[in-house]
Backbone as CSV, one residue per row, in Angstrom:
resi,resn,N_x,N_y,N_z,CA_x,CA_y,CA_z,C_x,C_y,C_z
1,MET,9.080,15.943,8.841,7.933,15.328,8.779,7.230,15.011,7.593
2,LYS,7.068,13.598,7.419,6.433,12.986,6.345,5.442,13.891,5.702
3,SER,5.259,13.955,4.318,4.075,14.570,3.665,2.901,13.442,3.430
4,LYS,1.460,13.782,3.191,0.614,13.079,3.445,0.672,11.961,2.315
5,PHE,1.268,12.269,1.173,1.386,11.582,0.251,2.437,10.573,0.461
6,LEU,3.353,10.631,0.971,4.452,9.938,1.069,3.882,8.596,2.239
7,ILE,3.322,9.058,2.998,2.626,8.284,4.296,1.596,7.193,3.427
8,VAL,0.814,7.852,2.510,-0.427,6.989,1.951,0.135,6.057,0.994
9,PHE,1.474,6.617,0.483,2.195,5.865,-0.560,2.791,4.757,-0.259
10,SER,3.476,4.800,0.915,4.263,3.789,1.551,3.409,2.826,2.218
11,LEU,1.931,2.981,2.680,1.189,1.994,2.975,0.436,1.158,1.800
12,PHE,0.453,2.081,0.449,-0.310,1.310,-0.716,0.855,0.366,-1.055
13,ALA,2.101,1.083,-1.218,3.178,0.131,-1.956,3.574,-0.863,-1.207
14,CYS,3.475,-0.843,0.208,3.888,-2.021,0.898,2.687,-3.188,0.677
15,ALA,1.358,-2.842,0.283,0.425,-3.831,0.099,0.693,-4.570,-1.450
16,LEU,1.010,-3.534,-1.995,1.249,-4.212,-3.605,2.671,-4.932,-3.335
17,ASN,3.618,-4.574,-2.731,4.798,-5.193,-2.843,4.522,-6.827,-2.095
18,ALA,3.554,-7.042,-1.323,3.278,-8.298,-0.574,2.722,-9.277,-1.808
19,GLN,2.347,-8.889,-2.828,1.568,-9.717,-3.907,2.756,-10.091,-4.904
20,THR,3.062,-10.993,-4.938,4.127,-11.666,-6.023,3.614,-11.653,-7.426
21,ILE,3.967,-10.760,-8.378,3.771,-10.351,-9.777,3.829,-11.789,-10.605
22,ALA,4.608,-12.586,-10.334,5.011,-13.563,-11.150,5.747,-14.839,-10.205
23,ASP,5.653,-15.981,-10.676,5.894,-17.112,-9.792,7.346,-17.337,-10.226
24,LYS,8.207,-16.626,-11.013,9.453,-17.196,-11.470,10.372,-16.425,-10.462
25,LYS,11.233,-17.263,-9.840,12.083,-16.351,-9.044,13.438,-15.528,-9.456
26,VAL,13.506,-14.445,-9.177,14.551,-13.507,-9.978,15.953,-13.645,-9.046
27,THR,16.827,-13.012,-9.534,18.215,-13.221,-9.197,19.149,-12.047,-8.428
28,TRP,17.728,-11.146,-8.201,18.143,-9.645,-7.438,16.800,-9.089,-6.748
29,ASP,17.025,-8.794,-5.712,15.771,-8.232,-5.189,16.466,-6.774,-4.605
30,TYR,15.242,-5.940,-4.231,15.657,-4.606,-3.696,15.785,-4.618,-2.329
31,PRO,17.128,-4.231,-2.068,17.608,-4.357,-0.580,16.573,-3.582,0.523
32,VAL,15.812,-2.405,-0.133,15.307,-1.565,0.942,13.949,-1.266,0.077
33,LYS,12.734,-1.940,0.773,11.509,-1.513,0.166,10.298,-1.626,1.120
34,PRO,9.308,-1.203,0.724,7.962,-0.931,1.569,7.956,-2.067,2.690
35,GLY,7.572,-1.785,3.881,7.560,-2.378,4.995,8.804,-2.652,6.024
36,MET,9.984,-2.281,5.179,10.948,-2.335,6.131,11.219,-1.245,6.747
37,GLU,11.752,-1.286,8.121,11.885,-0.172,8.961,13.132,0.896,8.219
38,LYS,14.160,0.477,7.497,14.724,1.639,6.696,14.107,2.630,5.722
39,TRP,13.106,1.637,5.137,12.147,2.508,4.161,11.028,3.703,4.824
40,LYS,10.875,3.012,5.817,10.205,3.835,6.867,10.856,5.150,7.569
41,GLU,12.344,5.302,7.172,12.924,6.540,7.674,13.030,7.376,6.506
42,PHE,12.651,7.022,5.491,12.924,8.029,4.446,11.748,9.205,4.186
43,ASN,12.268,10.338,4.315,11.402,11.302,4.394,11.114,12.159,2.610
44,LEU,12.015,11.794,1.758,11.906,12.314,0.455,11.990,11.004,-0.490
45,THR,11.187,11.292,-1.544,10.976,10.514,-2.459,12.140,10.205,-3.092
46,VAL,13.143,11.344,-3.419,14.387,10.929,-3.856,15.231,9.852,-3.030
47,GLU,15.158,9.698,-2.049,15.759,8.818,-0.960,15.383,7.300,-1.398
48,MET,14.006,7.256,-1.738,13.461,5.876,-2.001,13.861,5.604,-3.308
49,VAL,13.966,6.756,-4.384,14.421,6.267,-5.515,15.864,5.741,-5.542
50,ASN,17.148,6.540,-4.717,18.336,6.237,-4.839,18.332,4.597,-4.072
51,ALA,17.659,4.526,-3.108,17.655,3.219,-2.718,17.044,2.076,-3.569
52,CYS,16.291,2.394,-4.586,15.877,1.267,-5.774,16.656,1.136,-6.771
53,GLN,17.832,2.029,-7.000,18.777,1.630,-8.378,19.267,0.318,-8.231
54,ILE,19.476,-0.281,-8.970,19.980,-1.839,-9.477,21.500,-1.780,-9.697
55,PRO,22.274,-2.256,-8.855,23.827,-1.754,-9.165,24.140,-2.401,-10.388
56,GLU,25.023,-1.578,-11.154,25.687,-1.492,-12.338,25.986,-3.322,-12.884
57,ALA,26.777,-3.599,-11.929,27.525,-4.864,-11.959,26.449,-6.335,-12.033
58,VAL,25.195,-5.733,-11.360,24.092,-6.631,-11.580,23.317,-6.583,-12.926
59,LEU,23.105,-5.320,-12.927,22.188,-4.799,-14.183,22.467,-5.345,-15.530
60,SER,23.761,-5.332,-15.798,24.312,-5.982,-17.103,24.245,-7.637,-17.184
61,LYS,24.005,-8.084,-16.071,23.948,-9.286,-15.927,22.552,-10.184,-15.947
62,LEU,21.605,-9.463,-15.700,20.355,-9.845,-15.683,19.747,-10.126,-17.006
63,SER,19.027,-11.459,-17.161,18.316,-11.962,-18.200,17.224,-11.014,-18.421
64,THR,16.818,-10.815,-19.679,15.564,-9.696,-19.735,14.215,-10.049,-19.241
65,ASP,14.165,-11.657,-19.101,12.884,-11.841,-18.252,12.977,-11.540,-16.865
66,ASP,14.121,-11.905,-16.226,14.498,-11.435,-15.080,14.287,-9.810,-14.451
67,LEU,15.160,-8.945,-15.556,14.910,-7.639,-15.609,13.687,-7.240,-15.623
68,THR,12.533,-7.657,-16.302,11.657,-7.516,-16.520,10.411,-7.527,-15.325
69,GLU,10.918,-8.888,-14.859,10.374,-8.943,-13.205,10.684,-7.804,-12.299
70,ILE,11.691,-7.655,-12.268,12.190,-6.594,-11.394,11.611,-5.539,-11.781
71,CYS,11.621,-4.939,-12.543,11.013,-3.394,-13.238,9.664,-3.654,-12.810
72,LEU,8.845,-4.829,-13.067,7.391,-4.974,-12.607,7.105,-4.595,-11.176
73,GLN,8.487,-5.154,-10.281,8.209,-5.141,-8.868,8.907,-3.540,-8.215
74,TYR,9.313,-2.865,-9.036,9.708,-1.722,-8.506,8.812,-0.798,-7.614
75,PRO,9.306,-0.674,-6.572,8.401,-0.061,-5.651,7.939,1.335,-5.746
76,LEU,8.412,2.194,-6.540,7.841,3.340,-7.148,7.158,3.589,-8.111
77,PHE,6.925,1.993,-8.871,6.083,2.448,-9.992,4.860,3.126,-9.858
78,ILE,4.011,2.996,-8.900,2.841,3.483,-8.445,3.119,5.203,-8.769
79,CYS,4.120,5.873,-8.570,4.120,7.096,-8.660,4.109,7.612,-10.380
80,VAL,4.106,6.763,-10.913,3.657,6.963,-12.518,2.184,7.545,-12.550
81,TYR,1.350,6.834,-11.894,-0.067,7.703,-11.647,-0.216,8.503,-10.578
82,ALA,0.965,9.095,-10.127,0.457,10.339,-9.014,0.422,11.720,-9.536
83,VAL,0.778,11.849,-10.800,0.859,13.069,-11.648,-0.299,13.258,-12.453
84,ASN,-0.509,14.514,-12.701,-1.963,14.828,-13.636,-1.816,14.174,-14.770
85,VAL,-0.706,14.251,-15.317,-0.505,13.889,-16.829,0.408,12.642,-16.832
86,LEU,-0.208,11.720,-17.478,0.529,10.297,-17.451,1.814,10.537,-18.004
87,ASN,1.881,11.276,-19.200,3.069,11.123,-19.784,4.162,11.620,-18.961
88,ASN,4.107,12.555,-18.215,5.044,13.197,-17.161,5.274,11.667,-16.072
89,GLY,4.507,11.155,-15.643,5.045,10.055,-14.744,5.588,8.979,-15.564
90,VAL,5.388,8.608,-16.624,6.200,7.647,-17.583,7.382,8.342,-17.510
91,GLU,7.732,9.395,-18.207,8.786,10.137,-18.205,9.657,10.101,-16.768
92,ASN,9.135,10.285,-15.893,10.020,10.201,-14.750,10.481,8.982,-14.302
93,LEU,9.541,7.869,-14.550,10.111,6.506,-14.303,11.438,6.080,-15.328
94,TYR,11.263,6.601,-16.545,12.245,6.136,-17.366,13.707,7.225,-16.698
95,ASN,13.481,8.271,-16.206,14.826,9.283,-15.911,15.175,8.590,-14.699
96,GLU,14.243,8.446,-13.945,14.689,7.961,-12.137,15.030,6.562,-12.057
97,PHE,14.715,5.721,-12.920,14.985,4.047,-12.539,15.968,3.367,-13.656
98,ASN,17.090,3.099,-13.311,18.260,2.623,-14.232,17.554,1.113,-14.956
99,GLY,16.564,0.737,-14.069,16.343,-0.962,-14.483,15.227,-0.750,-15.945
100,ILE,14.478,0.315,-15.717,13.677,0.722,-17.104,14.586,0.797,-18.320
101,ARG,15.587,1.964,-18.092,16.302,2.520,-19.077,17.108,1.095,-19.894
102,GLU,17.692,0.156,-18.803,18.242,-0.939,-19.105,17.278,-1.769,-20.046
103,LEU,16.095,-2.164,-19.296,15.128,-2.979,-19.991,14.721,-2.431,-21.569
104,TYR,14.721,-1.218,-21.586,14.272,-0.553,-22.901,15.589,-0.743,-24.005
105,SER,16.510,-0.662,-23.430,17.753,-1.182,-24.443,17.938,-2.779,-24.842
106,ARG,17.356,-3.397,-24.406,17.185,-4.849,-24.800,16.447,-5.125,-25.846
107,LYS,17.012,-5.913,-26.900,16.589,-6.094,-28.240,15.142,-7.374,-28.013
108,ASP,15.210,-7.887,-26.714,14.021,-8.802,-26.675,12.874,-8.330,-25.812
109,ALA,13.278,-7.353,-25.333,12.270,-6.753,-24.443,10.885,-6.854,-24.691
110,ALA,10.597,-6.595,-25.874,9.282,-6.358,-26.330,8.501,-7.846,-26.377
111,SER,9.183,-8.771,-26.782,8.770,-10.193,-26.649,8.749,-10.538,-25.142
112,CYS,9.661,-10.021,-24.415,9.213,-10.620,-22.894,8.089,-9.873,-22.491
113,LEU,7.920,-8.783,-22.563,6.718,-7.922,-22.128,5.554,-8.386,-22.819
114,ILE,5.427,-8.623,-24.268,4.003,-9.175,-24.791,3.823,-10.501,-24.206
115,LYS,4.796,-11.348,-23.804,4.248,-12.533,-23.113,4.136,-12.253,-21.649
116,ARG,4.468,-11.539,-21.147,4.156,-11.530,-19.536,2.501,-10.744,-19.764
117,TYR,2.405,-9.966,-20.637,1.141,-9.319,-20.533,0.009,-10.351,-20.954
118,ILE,0.167,-11.114,-21.978,-0.672,-12.214,-22.299,-0.938,-13.091,-21.467
119,GLN,-0.068,-13.563,-20.574,-0.093,-14.333,-19.033,-1.026,-13.755,-18.354
120,LYS,-0.830,-12.342,-18.190,-1.506,-11.816,-17.007,-2.964,-11.614,-17.656
121,VAL,-3.309,-11.313,-18.741,-4.574,-11.090,-19.271,-5.552,-12.369,-19.195
122,GLN,-4.698,-13.520,-19.585,-5.402,-14.948,-19.693,-5.848,-15.356,-18.193
123,SER,-5.224,-14.716,-16.958,-5.447,-15.130,-15.722,-6.340,-13.818,-15.137
124,PHE,-7.027,-13.402,-15.821,-8.147,-12.427,-15.418,-9.243,-12.920,-14.408
125,SER,-9.260,-14.192,-14.769,-10.259,-14.934,-13.659,-9.834,-14.956,-12.024
126,PHE,-8.564,-14.504,-12.047,-8.026,-14.661,-10.461,-9.082,-13.733,-9.633
127,LEU,-9.648,-12.577,-10.517,-10.428,-11.575,-9.890,-11.566,-12.235,-9.361
128,ASP,-12.241,-13.277,-9.927,-13.243,-13.925,-9.373,-13.326,-15.030,-8.375
129,GLU,-11.826,-15.037,-7.892,-11.710,-15.734,-6.777,-11.768,-15.158,-5.552
130,GLU,-11.751,-15.756,-4.205,-11.707,-15.286,-3.270,-10.082,-14.939,-2.781
131,HIS,-9.928,-13.459,-3.017,-8.685,-12.895,-2.433,-9.005,-11.737,-1.911
132,SER,-7.890,-10.988,-1.023,-8.317,-9.853,-0.387,-8.279,-8.506,-1.471
133,ASP,-9.045,-7.310,-1.007,-8.782,-6.368,-1.855,-7.441,-5.814,-2.225
134,TYR,-6.462,-5.846,-1.215,-5.439,-5.636,-1.543,-4.447,-6.486,-2.583
135,THR,-4.790,-7.749,-2.456,-4.410,-8.871,-3.458,-4.704,-8.491,-4.731
136,LYS,-6.109,-8.326,-4.754,-6.857,-8.083,-6.157,-5.922,-6.816,-6.719
137,GLY,-6.218,-5.796,-5.756,-5.644,-4.365,-6.496,-4.073,-4.567,-6.786
138,ALA,-3.232,-5.479,-6.298,-1.783,-5.552,-6.887,-2.001,-6.290,-8.124
139,PHE,-2.742,-7.258,-8.377,-2.910,-8.029,-9.604,-3.534,-6.869,-10.719
140,MET,-4.442,-6.181,-10.416,-4.739,-5.207,-11.552,-3.516,-4.105,-11.617
141,ASN,-3.031,-3.993,-10.751,-1.704,-3.009,-10.917,-0.816,-3.426,-11.573
142,SER,-0.492,-4.739,-11.719,0.764,-5.217,-12.306,0.334,-5.310,-13.782
143,ALA,-1.181,-5.626,-13.884,-1.753,-5.522,-15.446,-1.479,-3.918,-16.210
144,THR,-1.773,-3.219,-15.245,-1.593,-1.496,-15.830,-0.278,-1.127,-16.275
145,ASN,0.589,-1.866,-15.087,2.329,-1.611,-15.037,2.592,-2.302,-16.618
146,LEU,1.930,-3.193,-16.931,2.656,-3.832,-18.183,1.988,-3.313,-19.550
147,GLU,0.958,-2.619,-19.507,0.442,-1.699,-20.361,1.320,-0.386,-20.464
148,ILE,1.635,0.230,-19.391,2.651,1.320,-19.256,4.048,0.823,-19.958
149,LEU,4.559,-0.399,-19.645,5.994,-0.682,-20.307,5.844,-0.889,-21.838
150,LEU,4.698,-1.550,-22.201,4.330,-1.664,-23.504,4.097,-0.645,-24.602
151,SER,3.567,0.482,-23.802,3.351,1.642,-24.302,4.821,2.342,-24.707
152,GLN,5.687,2.255,-24.057,7.038,3.076,-24.208,7.981,1.877,-24.964
153,ILE,7.862,0.918,-24.999,9.187,-0.070,-25.537,8.528,0.031,-27.126
154,ALA,7.370,0.383,-27.607,6.894,0.553,-28.889,7.750,1.598,-29.420
155,GLN,8.133,2.656,-28.795,9.161,3.964,-29.056,10.681,3.553,-29.602
156,TYR,10.945,2.095,-28.965,12.231,1.685,-29.150,12.422,0.622,-30.113
157,ASP,11.170,-0.011,-30.453,11.034,-1.391,-31.264,9.687,-1.332,-31.971
158,THR,9.908,-0.445,-33.207,8.830,-0.531,-34.165,8.789,-1.353,-34.911
159,GLU,9.386,-2.305,-34.950,9.263,-3.692,-35.537,7.953,-4.558,-34.772
160,ASN,8.051,-4.510,-33.591,7.033,-5.204,-32.840,5.688,-4.526,-32.645
161,CYS,5.555,-3.667,-33.027,4.641,-2.655,-32.683,3.027,-3.342,-33.211
162,LYS,3.100,-3.853,-34.190,1.810,-4.655,-34.675,1.426,-5.557,-33.637
163,GLU,2.263,-6.456,-33.135,2.236,-7.402,-32.014,1.824,-6.902,-30.474
164,ILE,2.550,-5.827,-30.502,2.199,-4.863,-29.301,0.625,-4.721,-29.191
165,LEU,0.228,-3.879,-30.205,-1.078,-3.361,-30.444,-2.051,-4.621,-30.211
166,LYS,-1.697,-5.455,-30.992,-2.796,-6.928,-30.948,-2.986,-7.177,-29.319
167,CYS,-1.802,-7.189,-28.494,-2.032,-7.878,-27.397,-2.597,-6.849,-26.248
168,LEU,-2.667,-5.615,-26.703,-3.215,-4.363,-25.843,-4.845,-4.461,-26.301
169,VAL,-5.060,-4.718,-27.617,-6.487,-4.857,-27.722,-7.192,-6.170,-27.297
170,TYR,-6.503,-6.895,-27.078,-6.466,-8.554,-26.432,-7.177,-8.324,-24.756
171,GLY,-6.139,-7.102,-24.272,-6.046,-6.806,-23.076,-7.302,-5.925,-22.821
172,TYR,-7.927,-4.949,-23.866,-9.083,-4.264,-23.610,-10.147,-5.126,-23.590
173,GLU,-10.426,-6.170,-24.465,-11.413,-6.867,-24.745,-11.673,-7.761,-23.482
174,GLU,-10.565,-8.660,-22.836,-10.852,-9.108,-21.699,-11.104,-8.049,-20.526
175,LYS,-10.529,-6.829,-20.337,-10.965,-6.018,-19.354,-12.352,-5.674,-19.482
176,LEU,-12.792,-5.395,-20.538,-14.459,-5.132,-20.703,-15.189,-6.363,-19.992
177,LYS,-14.766,-7.453,-19.755,-15.266,-8.618,-18.990,-15.541,-8.495,-17.452
178,TYR,-14.436,-7.670,-17.048,-14.328,-7.344,-15.699,-14.281,-5.987,-15.693
179,LYS,-15.172,-5.293,-16.029,-15.184,-3.679,-15.940,-15.288,-3.252,-15.048
180,ASN,-16.002,-3.797,-13.941,-16.459,-3.610,-12.335,-15.120,-3.665,-11.845
181,TYR,-14.053,-4.228,-12.336,-12.584,-3.920,-11.491,-11.795,-3.145,-12.088
182,PHE,-11.900,-3.086,-13.424,-10.713,-2.256,-14.400,-11.556,-0.668,-14.403
183,GLY,-11.031,0.378,-13.670,-11.778,1.701,-13.789,-10.353,2.344,-14.293
184,TYR,-9.378,2.786,-13.816,-8.135,3.305,-14.131,-7.578,2.646,-15.382
185,GLY,-7.551,1.414,-15.199,-7.094,0.094,-16.192,-7.512,0.495,-17.662
186,PHE,-8.716,1.273,-17.949,-8.782,1.336,-19.303,-8.067,2.510,-19.845
187,VAL,-7.767,3.415,-18.729,-7.214,4.864,-19.309,-5.822,4.252,-19.716
188,THR,-5.111,3.389,-19.075,-3.708,3.127,-19.455,-3.961,2.260,-20.721
189,ASN,-4.643,1.552,-20.809,-4.967,0.619,-22.257,-5.260,1.968,-23.490
190,PHE,-5.930,2.826,-22.947,-6.353,3.649,-24.497,-5.036,4.427,-24.498
191,TYR,-4.257,5.077,-23.495,-3.048,5.993,-23.491,-1.908,4.788,-24.351
192,SER,-1.978,3.567,-23.963,-0.709,2.594,-24.512,-1.245,2.187,-25.847
193,ARG,-2.376,2.050,-26.307,-2.682,1.833,-27.643,-2.287,3.374,-28.621
194,ALA,-2.606,4.282,-28.150,-2.512,5.873,-28.388,-1.147,6.236,-28.948
195,GLN,-0.051,5.564,-28.105,1.233,5.729,-28.305,1.646,4.642,-29.427
196,VAL,1.119,3.621,-29.398,1.640,2.723,-30.559,1.249,2.784,-31.404
197,ILE,-0.134,3.143,-31.663,-0.735,3.763,-33.015,-0.076,5.000,-33.515
198,ARG,0.419,5.968,-32.898,1.019,6.925,-33.457,2.509,6.578,-33.920
199,LYS,3.155,5.554,-33.460,4.138,4.931,-34.177,4.236,4.303,-35.380
200,MET,2.955,3.530,-35.448,2.608,2.940,-36.581,1.748,3.789,-37.806
201,ASP,1.337,4.780,-37.441,0.372,5.407,-38.349,0.527,7.262,-38.170
202,ASN,1.361,7.528,-39.215,1.553,9.062,-39.140,0.451,9.942,-39.473
203,THR,-0.639,9.446,-39.672,-1.813,10.069,-39.899,-2.901,10.233,-38.933
204,PHE,-2.409,9.376,-37.779,-3.236,9.264,-36.755,-3.495,10.621,-36.001
205,ILE,-2.799,11.276,-35.828,-3.002,12.670,-34.841,-3.993,13.480,-35.629
206,ASP,-3.730,13.606,-37.157,-4.792,14.376,-37.902,-6.165,13.951,-37.662
207,ALA,-6.238,12.592,-37.432,-7.673,12.356,-37.565,-8.192,12.436,-35.769
208,LEU,-7.427,12.924,-35.021,-7.883,13.227,-33.646,-8.817,14.533,-33.543
209,PRO,-9.688,14.419,-32.526,-10.426,15.679,-32.144,-9.405,16.734,-31.759
210,ASP,-8.868,17.763,-31.977,-7.993,18.682,-31.324,-6.555,18.464,-31.790
211,LYS,-6.589,17.077,-32.378,-4.951,16.795,-32.810,-4.403,16.340,-31.737
212,GLU,-3.054,17.189,-31.781,-1.848,17.119,-30.753,-2.377,17.272,-29.199
213,LEU,-3.471,18.403,-29.322,-4.068,18.645,-27.834,-4.893,17.707,-27.146
214,ASN,-5.310,16.706,-27.744,-6.442,15.799,-27.519,-5.593,14.971,-26.294
215,PRO,-6.288,15.077,-24.936,-5.620,14.423,-23.934,-5.239,12.658,-24.178
216,ILE,-6.085,12.118,-25.288,-5.487,10.715,-25.154,-4.210,10.602,-25.498
217,ILE,-3.358,11.439,-25.825,-2.072,11.373,-26.365,-1.306,11.611,-25.087
218,SER,-1.511,12.356,-24.235,-0.822,12.605,-22.926,-1.334,11.726,-21.557
219,SER,-2.395,11.617,-21.644,-3.102,10.785,-20.197,-4.019,9.681,-20.424
220,GLY,-4.425,9.450,-21.640,-5.329,8.339,-22.018,-6.698,8.634,-21.671
221,ARG,-7.244,9.977,-21.524,-8.394,10.261,-21.445,-8.896,11.076,-22.350
222,SER,-10.180,10.907,-22.617,-10.874,11.873,-23.802,-12.181,12.051,-23.556
223,ASP,-12.879,11.542,-24.947,-14.531,11.473,-25.082,-14.644,10.075,-25.956
224,GLU,-16.047,9.794,-26.011,-16.253,8.804,-26.720,-15.997,8.885,-28.075
225,LYS,-15.806,9.877,-28.719,-15.586,9.960,-30.024,-14.093,9.423,-30.242
226,THR,-13.344,9.899,-29.323,-11.949,9.567,-29.489,-11.642,8.147,-29.140
227,PHE,-12.358,7.723,-28.137,-12.036,6.221,-27.742,-12.673,5.312,-28.995
228,SER,-13.696,5.761,-29.615,-14.355,4.978,-30.672,-13.093,4.784,-31.896
229,LEU,-12.543,5.994,-32.151,-11.645,6.290,-33.180,-10.496,5.206,-32.929
230,ILE,-9.900,5.213,-31.571,-8.906,4.370,-31.080,-9.008,3.114,-31.483
231,ASP,-10.192,2.580,-30.920,-10.767,1.101,-31.350,-10.772,1.035,-32.834
232,GLU,-11.545,1.835,-33.752,-11.246,1.575,-34.882,-10.005,1.332,-35.880
233,ILE,-8.910,2.412,-35.334,-7.846,2.366,-35.878,-6.988,0.899,-35.422
234,SER,-7.126,0.689,-34.082,-6.651,-0.572,-33.486,-6.838,-1.633,-34.602
235,TYR,-8.408,-1.850,-34.503,-8.569,-2.916,-35.560,-8.186,-3.169,-37.056
236,LYS,-7.906,-1.783,-37.431,-7.656,-1.661,-38.569,-5.985,-2.339,-39.034
237,LEU,-5.296,-1.384,-37.856,-3.842,-1.882,-38.133,-3.473,-3.287,-37.718
238,ILE,-4.354,-4.083,-36.826,-3.864,-5.493,-36.327,-4.163,-6.283,-37.537
239,LYS,-4.981,-5.712,-38.527,-5.692,-7.053,-39.485,-4.502,-7.899,-40.250
């Protein structure tokens, strides 16, 4: 029998999958995904993971832009948020999905992700329009997914850290205008900025309350003092 988590996850992922994250047509799609009869037969998460791997022959031929789109549509991306520690979810995503590992190896990954994120942020007015809750949920989820990807690409591309931080600050400022919609979205933004700042400023940890133990590092959650510090350092580093 399927666990309650798998049943709820399958329903939610199916709703998210119905929303196209970007208009651009990609050259490959997941052969099995939420909504299909085969997907409903899966009883274990590992079966879903195995079904979502991109064939190696396809992987190397995908443009970085197409690969980015495919990663954003990864049916199991939602599992990143299903664990108590966000770092663990992000690590699982990297270990389990070959598309993410390939994306992080691309030299132009940062520029693709920055472009996608800015486009997403500039279209937040979508939330003011008449759309279903599922559609709006998928839209917001794609924005938080982009923040997660940006947080990790900074670990591989230090040259673009300042630009990544700039666009995350921009995203945060725009999210404040739609704060009634973005709840968890603020968590991913603070988490992502903390990861980037950590790469840019080696004194950052010493400035944190509780230093390495501060949950802003692992989960994006903390107290107002830490959030204010993140903002202060962010604006300092992007000048």
